[in-house]
PLY file of the C-alpha trace (Angstrom):
ply
format ascii 1.0
element vertex 188
property float x
property float y
property float z
element edge 187
property int vertex1
property int vertex2
end_header
25.90 7.22 -17.65
24.36 4.52 -19.80
21.34 7.11 -20.77
23.31 9.75 -21.72
25.14 7.34 -24.36
21.50 6.00 -25.21
20.40 9.56 -26.03
23.04 9.86 -28.39
25.42 12.61 -26.58
29.10 11.21 -27.40
30.56 15.19 -26.77
29.71 17.45 -24.32
28.63 21.06 -25.86
30.52 24.14 -25.39
28.06 25.26 -22.47
27.60 21.51 -21.02
31.56 21.70 -20.76
31.30 25.18 -18.80
28.69 24.97 -16.83
28.18 21.48 -15.58
31.67 21.54 -13.79
30.44 24.45 -11.71
27.66 23.30 -11.25
28.67 20.23 -9.51
30.97 22.36 -7.68
27.90 23.67 -6.23
28.36 27.09 -7.70
25.97 29.62 -9.15
26.01 30.28 -12.64
25.17 32.31 -15.28
25.37 30.58 -18.63
24.94 32.37 -21.93
23.93 29.51 -24.59
21.50 30.11 -27.74
18.37 27.90 -28.18
19.74 23.99 -28.74
23.16 24.54 -27.46
22.07 21.33 -25.07
21.77 23.71 -22.06
18.86 21.71 -20.78
21.11 18.67 -20.41
23.53 20.07 -18.57
21.38 21.55 -15.99
18.85 18.45 -16.12
21.94 16.04 -15.61
22.96 18.33 -12.64
19.35 18.65 -10.99
18.77 14.35 -11.66
22.22 13.61 -9.95
21.23 15.41 -6.96
17.49 13.86 -6.48
16.63 11.82 -3.49
13.99 9.61 -5.20
12.82 8.60 -1.78
12.15 11.94 -0.53
8.95 12.18 -1.90
9.32 16.24 -1.96
9.84 19.15 -3.82
13.87 19.61 -4.56
14.44 21.33 -8.01
12.54 24.15 -9.55
12.76 25.23 -13.21
11.46 28.65 -14.41
10.31 28.97 -18.06
9.33 32.19 -19.89
6.93 29.21 -22.09
4.49 26.90 -22.04
6.17 24.83 -24.84
10.23 25.32 -23.67
8.16 24.13 -20.42
6.89 20.97 -22.43
10.61 20.48 -23.96
12.17 21.03 -20.86
10.27 18.29 -19.02
10.43 15.73 -21.76
13.94 16.09 -21.33
14.29 15.66 -17.65
11.98 12.59 -18.13
14.54 10.85 -21.02
17.80 11.79 -18.80
15.85 10.73 -15.59
14.42 7.45 -16.84
16.83 5.13 -14.83
16.07 7.41 -11.61
12.35 4.66 -10.79
10.01 6.40 -9.22
11.06 9.86 -10.14
7.79 12.58 -10.53
8.93 15.70 -12.68
5.72 17.90 -12.95
4.79 20.80 -15.16
3.51 23.92 -14.15
1.32 26.07 -16.43
-1.28 28.31 -16.96
-3.99 26.84 -19.83
-4.58 23.41 -18.33
-6.71 22.46 -15.10
-4.86 23.51 -12.08
-6.53 21.05 -9.58
-4.73 18.14 -11.05
-1.05 19.93 -10.61
-2.00 20.74 -7.16
-3.24 17.34 -6.54
0.27 16.04 -7.78
2.45 18.39 -5.93
0.27 17.17 -2.72
1.29 13.46 -3.19
5.01 14.85 -3.71
6.97 15.62 -7.07
10.44 15.86 -7.23
10.99 18.42 -9.57
9.00 21.07 -11.00
8.99 22.93 -14.26
7.13 25.80 -15.31
5.99 28.96 -15.94
6.34 31.99 -13.43
2.19 33.12 -13.55
1.57 29.44 -12.52
4.58 28.79 -10.03
3.87 31.86 -8.15
-0.01 30.98 -7.88
1.05 27.67 -6.48
3.04 29.00 -4.23
1.03 31.56 -2.69
-1.70 29.26 -2.48
0.44 26.93 -0.47
0.37 23.86 -2.62
3.46 24.05 -3.39
5.91 23.65 -0.61
9.14 25.39 -0.99
11.22 24.26 1.55
12.98 21.40 0.39
14.61 23.23 -2.98
18.18 22.66 -3.91
18.36 23.66 -7.47
16.18 26.48 -9.39
17.27 27.55 -12.98
16.43 30.05 -14.83
15.62 29.03 -17.99
15.80 31.41 -21.23
16.20 34.51 -18.69
16.32 37.24 -21.13
13.12 36.02 -22.81
11.45 35.97 -19.07
12.14 39.62 -18.44
11.45 40.73 -22.09
8.09 39.27 -21.66
7.17 41.41 -18.45
8.09 38.37 -15.67
10.50 39.74 -13.81
8.34 41.03 -11.01
6.38 37.16 -11.06
10.38 35.81 -10.91
11.30 37.60 -8.17
8.19 36.96 -6.26
9.21 33.25 -6.73
13.15 33.85 -5.48
11.47 35.14 -2.87
9.52 32.19 -1.61
12.63 29.95 -1.86
14.95 28.59 0.45
17.99 31.05 0.85
20.70 28.22 1.12
20.53 26.74 -2.45
22.08 26.17 -5.85
20.78 29.32 -9.00
21.72 28.82 -12.43
20.14 31.11 -14.60
20.78 30.42 -18.62
20.14 33.28 -21.25
20.66 33.43 -24.74
21.73 36.73 -24.76
23.32 39.05 -21.80
21.38 42.03 -21.57
22.13 44.58 -18.31
18.64 43.09 -16.93
20.35 39.84 -16.83
22.99 41.45 -15.17
21.18 42.83 -12.43
18.60 40.07 -12.04
21.10 37.61 -11.22
23.22 40.10 -8.70
19.49 40.37 -6.75
18.65 36.59 -7.17
22.02 34.80 -7.10
23.05 33.70 -3.58
27.01 33.33 -3.21
28.06 29.97 -2.12
0 1
1 2
2 3
3 4
4 5
5 6
6 7
7 8
8 9
9 10
10 11
11 12
12 13
13 14
14 15
15 16
16 17
17 18
18 19
19 20
20 21
21 22
22 23
23 24
24 25
25 26
26 27
27 28
28 29
29 30
30 31
31 32
32 33
33 34
34 35
35 36
36 37
37 38
38 39
39 40
40 41
41 42
42 43
43 44
44 45
45 46
46 47
47 48
48 49
49 50
50 51
51 52
52 53
53 54
54 55
55 56
56 57
57 58
58 59
59 60
60 61
61 62
62 63
63 64
64 65
65 66
66 67
67 68
68 69
69 70
70 71
71 72
72 73
73 74
74 75
75 76
76 77
77 78
78 79
79 80
80 81
81 82
82 83
83 84
84 85
85 86
86 87
87 88
88 89
89 90
90 91
91 92
92 93
93 94
94 95
95 96
96 97
97 98
98 99
99 100
100 101
101 102
102 103
103 104
104 105
105 106
106 107
107 108
108 109
109 110
110 111
111 112
112 113
113 114
114 115
115 116
116 117
117 118
118 119
119 120
120 121
121 122
122 123
123 124
124 125
125 126
126 127
127 128
128 129
129 130
130 131
131 132
132 133
133 134
134 135
135 136
136 137
137 138
138 139
139 140
140 141
141 142
142 143
143 144
144 145
145 146
146 147
147 148
148 149
149 150
150 151
151 152
152 153
153 154
154 155
155 156
156 157
157 158
158 159
159 160
160 161
161 162
162 163
163 164
164 165
165 166
166 167
167 168
168 169
169 170
170 171
171 172
172 173
173 174
174 175
175 176
176 177
177 178
178 179
179 180
180 181
181 182
182 183
183 184
184 185
185 186
186 187
C-alpha cells in the first residue's frame, strides 16, 4: 500500500516474509525474531487488513510485556493504519488512570494493545468486551514469561473467543514458549 511505501518500507524483512503469508492464510503462528526485525509491521498489517472500521467493536488484541513496548506498537499501528478513517487504537497500561481507558472501551475501540495486568483488570471488571476479537498477538512472549506474566496471559486467553487467530512472537524459543503456544493456540 501507499502508506507502507511512504513509511520507507521497501523490502520485507525475513520475519515478514515468513509471517505475513501464514497470517494472511489465517494460520496461528509462532515467530522467532529479534527486536527491531519488523515483526510489529508484520502483525499490524494483518490486523489492519481485517479491521472493519464501521464496527465499533474490539477486533484485535496485542499483549505486550511493558508499557514502553505497548506505546511503540500503538504508534506503529497508528502510522500503518492512518488511511483507515476512524480507526481507534487504544493502549491499556498500568501507571495511568483506568477511567479514560474504560471510557474509550465503552465508546468502541478496534484494537487494544496493553500489558497483561491492565488488560486482565479491564476484562475481569467487564469493561473490555472480547466477543468480537478475531486476532490476538503476544509480542515478546519470552519476556512476558520471564517477567512472571504467564498466568495473567493464560487468564486473558480464557476470556477470548475460541475461534480466533493467535500469533506469538518471541526473540528466543525456550521450552516455556513451546508449552504456552500449545496451550493457547487453537488449531486453524
